[in-house]
Every structure is written in C-alpha cells, then in structure tokens.
N, C-alpha and C positions, 0 to 999 in steps of 0.2 A: 807842553813845554817846548822851548826853543833852546838848544844847547849850542854854544859857540866856543871855539878854541882858536888861538892864534899861535903861529910860529914865526920864525924870522922871515920866511918866504911867502907863506900863504895863510889865509884865514879859512876855518872850517865851520860849517853850520849843520845841525841836524835837528829834526823835529819829530814829535810823536803823534802828529795829526797830518791830514792831507793825503794826497794820492801816493806819495812816496813812502808812507809809513811801513815799517816792518810788520808782517803778519804774525811773526812768532810771538810778539808781546800779547796778543789776544788768545794764543793757544796754550801758553804755559807761563809760569812765574819764574823770575830770576832773583837771585840773592848774591850779595857780596859779603864775604867773611873777612873780618879784620882780626888778625891774630896778635895778641899781646905776648911778645917773646919773654917778658919777665915773668908774668903769671902763668903763661901757657894757656890762657883762656881765649876763646874766639867769640866776638860779637858778630851777629848776623843781621844784615840790613836788606830791606827791599831794594831791588835795582830794576833798571829798565834799559833795554838796548836801544842805542841811537845809531843810525846810519849817517856818519859824518861825511859830508861832501865839500869839496873845495868851493869857496865862495869867490867867484870871479867878478870883476868890475862890471861886466855886461849884465849880470844878474840883478844888479841894484836898480831896478826900475820901479818907480812908484805906481801903485795900483790906481787905475783910472776910476774916480768916484762915479762917473756916469754908468760904468758897467754894473755897479751895485744897484744903482737906482733903476736900471732897466730890468733887473731880475724880478721874477714873480715872488709872491709870499712863500710859496713852497720851496723855491730855489734858495731863498734867503735862509729858511729854516734848515734846509739840507746843508748849507754852508756852515751854519752854526754847529750842527751835529758833527760834521767832518772835523771841525776845529776843536770843539769842547765837549762833544758828546761822550757818553759812556760806551764801553765795548758792546753792550747789548743794543744800544741805539744805533751804533755803527753797523752791526751785523744786520739789523732790521732794515737800515737804509740800503745796504748792498743787495739784500734779498729783494727789496721792492724794485730797485733799478734793474736787476736781472729779470724779474717777472715782467717789468714794463717792456724790456727789449723783446722778450719772448712773445708777449701779446702783440706788439707791433709787427713782428715777423709773421705771426699767425694771421693777423688781419690782412696783411699784404698777400699771403698765400691764398686766403679765402676769396679775396676780391679778384685775384687773377684767375682762380678756378671758376668763379661765377661768370666772369667775362667770357671765358672759353666755352662754358655751357650755353650761355645766351647766344654766342656767335654760332655755335654748332646747331642748336635746336631751333632758335628763334623764339621771340616773345610769345607768339600765339600758341605754340606747342607747349611752352611752360605753363601758361595760364590754363590750358586744357588739362595738363597733368595735375595741377593743383586742385582743380575742380573734382577730378576723380579721387584724389587723396582724401577729400572731405567726406566721401561716402564710407560708411562702415564696411570694412573688409571682413565679412563673416567667414570667408573661405579659410582664414587662418586657423580657426579652431573647429571646423567641421570635418567629419570623416570624408574621404574621397567620394565624390558624387558622380555617378555615371548617368548623365542625363539622357543618353541615347539607348538606355537599357530597354529590353523588350519585356522584362518581367520585373515585378516589384523587388524580388530578392536580389536582383542584379544592380539596383540603384546604389545601395550601400552594401557592397559585397561583404560576405562574412569573412573572407580572407583578409580584407582590409582592417577588420576589427581584431581578429586573432589569426596569427600566422599558424601554419601547420605545426611547427615546433612548439609554439605557445599552447595551442590546443591540446597537443599530446601531453604537455607537462601538467595540465589541469586534471588529468585522470586520477591521480592520487589524492589531492585535497578534496575533490568533488565526489569521491567514492562514498562518503558518509551520507550524501544527499540522494543517492540513487535509490536505495530501498528504505527510505526513512518512513517511520510509522507515525500515525496520527498522534500518539502519545509524545513522541519526540518533537513533533512540530509544536504541540501545545507547550512543552517545556521550553523550547527555544523562544516562543512568543512571550512567556513569562520572564525569561532572562533577557529578552530584547537583544539577543545575540545576532539577529538578522533583521533586515528591513521588512516592512509590511508587504511590499511587492513580492519579495522572494518567498515569504511565508505563505502567501496566498497561492503562488504558483506551485509550491511544493504539495499543496492539497490536491492538485489535478495533474499528477505526473502521467505520462503515456504508459500504456501497457507494454508496448514493444520495448525490448531490452535496450536496443541501440538508441532508440529515441529518448528513453529515460536517461541514459548516460549522456547523450548530447545536451539535453535540457539541464541536467545537473551541472555540467561544466559551465554552461552559459550563465546559470543562476549564481554559481560560486564567483565567477569573474565579475558579474554585475554587482554583487554584494561587496566585493573587494573594491571596486571603483567608487561606490558610494561611501564606504568607510574611509577610503583614501582622500576623498574630497573634503572631509571634515578637518583634516590637518592643515595647519598654517605653514609651519616651517618643519622640514624633515630633518631631524637631528640624528636619527639612528641609521645605521647602515642598511638594516632590513626594516623598512617602514611598516610592513604588514606582518611582522613577526617571523619566527623560524619556520612556521608551517607553510608559508607562501613559497612556491618554487622560485628559484633564483632568476630564471628567465622572465617570470611574471614581475618580480620585484624590479628587475632592470628595466622592463617595459614601462612600468609606472613612473620610475624616476626619470627616465629619458624622455618620454613623450608627454608627461602630464605635470612637469615641474619646470620652473624657470630658475636659472642660475643667477644669483645675486651676491654682492659683497656685503658682509656684515661690518659696517663701520670701516671698510677698506682693509680689514685684517685677514679674513678668510672667506672662501666661497661657501655658500649654503644653498640648499634647494628650497624654493619657495613655491607654494601653490597660490598664484596670483588670481585676480578676478577673471582674467582671460583664460587661465588654465582651468579654473573651475567650470567656465563655460564650455571648454573643450571636453572635460570629463562628462558634463551633462549631455552633450551631443552624442558622445559614444554610448552613454547609458541608454538614451532614447533609441539609438540605432540597434543596440543589442536587444532591448525590450521589443522592438518591432519584429526582429527575427524570432523571438521566443513566442510571441502572441499572434503569429500569422499576419504581421504588418498592420496591426491595430492595437493600440495600447492606451491605458488610462494615464494621461499626463498629470492629473491632480494627485494621484497616488505617488507617482515618481517625484513630483514637486515637493510633497510633504516629506518623503523619505530623504530627499536631498536638502531640505530646509531652505528652499528658495522661495522667492516671491512669484506669484502666478504670472505677473507681467514678464519677468525675466524668462520663465519657462516657455511662455508662448512665443516670445521673440526668437528663441533658439529653434523651436519647432517650426515656426514659419520660415526661418532661414534655411531649414532643411527641406523646404518645399512640401510640407505635410498639410493635409486638409484637417482643419479643426472643427469639431462638432461638439454638441452637448449630449449628456445622458444622465440618468439618475444614478445616485451613488450606489455602489454594490451593497448587497444585503449585509455583508459583514461589518460595514461601517455605520455608526450611529449618527450620521449627519444628514441633513435634508438638502444640502447644497447640490447643485448640478455639477457634475464632473466634466472636465474637458477631455475629449477623446481625439487622439491623433491617428490619422490613417495615411498610409503610404500607397498611393494608387497612381496609375498612369492614365493620361499624360500628367506630368508634374505641373502644378500651378506655378505661375510666374512669381518670383520673389520681389516684393516691393519694399525697399528699405524704408524704415520709419523716417518721415520728413519732419523738419522743424515746424512747430506750430507757430503761425504768424499771429501777432497781436491784433485784436479786433480794433478797428478804427471807431472812434466815437462819432455818432451821428448828431449833427447840430439840428 
C-alpha cells in the first residue's frame, strides 16, 4: 500500500514495501479500537504502521524504463517480492542477500590467503605437498614406532600402549584372570564373554606369579579394546560398564573415538573407520607383546570382525613380516592362517599403489 496525506503546507507519503519499510510490522500485529460512546462497545480492526515522510518536489522523478530492462530475471523477481511479497518471502529474500554478502566476503578472503601462500611457498612446493597428501598417512592411527630400536620390544614400546598409571589400574579387573581354572575358561567360552584369542591365551598362563599377573592385565585390556571396537556411537558415560576403571574408560574415549555433531545439536563420540583401524593397530601391538612378538593375525581378524585384506594392510603398515602357517589344533578349519612377526631390521613400508588399467592390445 501507498498512503498519502495532504496539509496546507506539505504532502506526506508512506509505503509498506521497499527499503524504508518499518520492521515492526513483520514482528508483531497492530490493532485500532473504535469506541462507541453511546453503547460502550469497542470494535477492533487490523491496523498497520506507516512511516509518513514529506514529499518534496525533487522526489517526483519518473523511473527510467531502461533500468528495469537492464535487470536480470532474478533482480526483477526480487523487486516484485520487495513490493508485493509476503512477510515470509521478504524474510527469505533478506536472508539470501545476507548469505550472498557473506559468501562474497569469504571468497575474497580465501583468494587473498591463496595468493599469499603461493607467493610465499611457490607453485613447485605446493605441487610437491599435494603429491605427498595423496599418499595414505598411516601414522595417524598407528602406535608410536621407534625405527631405531635395538630390540623388538622397543619398536612399539609397552609404555606407549599402557601408561604406568593405566597399567596399575588394571590390577583389580584382571585379578579374576590370574588364577582362572580350566572349568572357568570353558564356561567363558560357552558364554562367549571373551574373544577366542584371550580364551586360548588363558589356557597357557605362565607359572611365575608376576608374569601371570602381567599377562592377565594385558589380556583384559586387549579384550576391552576388541569389545569397544564393536560399538558405533558411544551414548553412555561409561562405555565399558562400571567394572572398567575410570582411567581406562577415559583412555578409550579420548584416544579411540572421534567427536562429531549429531545434526548440529550436540556432540557425540563416534568410532569411525579410522578409529577402528587405530584400535586394530593397538590390539596387534599388544598381542605381539603377549606372544613374544609373533601373533596369529587370522584369529585377531575374526575376533575383530574385519576383512583379511584390511587386517593385512594395517599389519604391513606396522612393518611386520607376514607368513603362513596351519590353523591351530583348536580350530576346525583347514585354511592357512596369517602369522605376523616383529623382527629387526624393519622391512620398508610400501603404500598400496593404484592399479592401472590394462591397455588393450590391437
């Protein structure tokens, strides 16, 4: 609407569309009450505020038709929305224009930053960095590897897998495994409360008391890692239950989960594919310490429900030597098992290259 009013001296005009429109009309509703003094009743009518401005003779300039013809289709539609659109359409138009300004500002900032980087490093250095980025960075999910170690036990140090405080906290939950009996192992196998690797290792516990305690703690933590890897999203505060020490639970949540937003509302802990690969690498390293740096990858692969190809990729990235052997007597399969050995010197790691398509011969 365009509202006009005239006085003896000036003419006034106001409109409810365009750039000078009052914002209050879109935020609330206004009413005018007309009171009938005779009956005492009031009639209420919808109303709208207009900002009346003096109309000066210099403002009476006809619009140039050529300006309208030069506008794009989008600009013409926007002009119609400004003049005759609903409040919802006008809000959407303002939001789109604000986002467009923000996008243009961001593009300018990105271009300026790119120019500064190119000027500082040079094109050749950037191309080299891009080529390196294409290579799979396996070091992100592997335990710290000490390539200059003089002994196999120092390549993946036990202290890097479990800190002294974490190792001490495992004494209580692992106590039940120290003097476990064959009957209890059989019961655990029937209940499937532990993975096959742990159950087999419990059958050959050392006679020395300190060695038994050490192996029990390692097996308990390895079993906790495997169970933890089966979860997708961690919804509980204590992912492994109340029996898991607080320091171990914090280690699992901090080191083996990724923080992500759930529909932008709240943060949750997620075990992604890369985090599962990290758990697998730590399980292999721990199994190597348990088995004198030689372990059955096929058993671990089945316990962790992984594909053999993925298991071998992680083992090779850890610089382990892969060999074959017959299945253990306790398993009823005739397939050869993959055996991983940690020995010095470490073999060179060759990242899997992309297979090239074969050219047809004419």
